[in-house]
Steps between C-alpha positions, in 0.01 A plus 500: 500500500605551863196723552257240366370409847576825682810581701757222429673576830184373669357219290825332400620441861150383587500259206833350604393480863195305384709264287748447781222437751330253268829315449560475876148374568521234228844397626380465860215271392676292234853469633346500847356155437839385366674618816224365721518154347879512533462551875221241527753254354624458858174327598475253211663164434705444185204386288294798613793732431520366145135580443536842665792579271290395203229744612734797451746369240336642186434842654774614734730657238217710359383596849837652593490717188261730687762576766752589230242724333409678826862568596580608144212747497616641834850548363412665170192698606597603854882484517528728804263276699681190372826632645351586839302177543774263391762684704286469813423133427833393353563200729152344477503552122829309474363222722184485287709458184698222668171331588373529143824354365483208744141431395582505131803274529324257735196482272707392200740263676237328714323376187819318394623376839417180687528374856685721747586750226132555427425550869786749526361707213155485659643650818674772299174573317323540836778724634502718188121541508505586871786748466332675206167527684652621826703772331204620293285518813771684691538754218125556495497563875791743491345680201171541688694646794662760273835327430639612835750265663433471873397219740128567452515483119720191509258327739203593282690384191562161663131470593399585145753249366345219704148599400591523130645151524158388626330696221712334231444158655127574497489586130732204429265264682199633310686444172570141606127456566445581132786293357492185714253237611456231762709499820728785388203721424359421845832600658500821296156587635636457852808710425280777361281504809795520740687773313186711456513618863861619472424678173210679669729612783753632249245699303352644820846598630592687183158666484529625858867601480473710184279777647676485838847569361386774263268788600442561128367145448289528816344818364431337162316206656313659790403849391141594419306282255819323387465236767158404361625486141793277601299276733439235227872416499536376861142372513544310172827350622342388827206341316733312264709374792195373686337339197829341392563364849154340512535366145840341566380346825224317313679429173617150404638351175140401425430870437755523219268693271541794742879465507566840339300702752767517775763626255258759360412612853867541598563696180214729600655547844833599348328742261314670787815521712699643212229757426513614861878532498498686168244748631694543826827594336377697197648728373826387664724236348745537790280538812477863612817591308454488124185515290440325169526830319825605669665163436383455139731513200456769236163479317677447166681196639187365665304522177757295309511241779119489515479420129739209556306384806178495301659239273678300771215477750247335264771253394567402862127466569451295183771243561406474868136440406607244240710305750215491751260385226728228363580360844151531646356214701666282760879484521671203341852368573769749395827382347747524214439155351 
């Protein structure tokens, strides 16, 4: 059975890398809008915050499942890489978990609190969302720089952290454009336009830094005909940025029938950026240290895990799709009454 698709030492690691990459991409888009709206909380009044919370309430638990799945796949399929990456990023991982805990607690208690207590939980929700986003951005930056710990990598990690915050706020604002109406939707359009510039800077910084810090990545992108084959990625990203900027500048709540287009465009941007990163680092799972095939578990173990994943993944997709279908349309007040 292991030989069904050829050498299992090749196709099984590739299959798990694909599943892990898909999980990360879906997480960045879906939980990205949760985190972004959590940070945009700081700019809304209490009534707007209630409606913003309602826009993510039915979805945020399911969205975070993708992070659990991605980390779980890394652990069971590439245990050697899991050990190296988490050892190098131990502190930001701990801070990220603290941020996630703060968000979860604040989300539940805010719905039951009133007055100053409600405002306190709103501030904790903002802080948890910001801490989670900053640490994820910092980890991305340090990973791109090869997991080395020196002033240059720390500085780049901080830049990436700030830009990822803007990226999450951008996708959060575009989700609010879909789920809200009236004055709040108009504010969301403005938030999306302002954060778009910072997101563009972040994507450009990572795109430029990756080949500069690694001769191998430079060679992959700029050798021979490869540069022509890969040109659609940066060109497509630039076109989407420009079109989205023009669209947001001219959009008003009167154009509600086009409300999904900004979110779809941002999702396309993330997909293009992720494709570029995946190509840059392949076949390494730890940059320039450990390949997918060196870090992978035994083929026999991977096959058993893959069979389980083929049952679990459709279930996650199904209940996520169901929740988005049931709670489609504009957000309504969220509560426990």
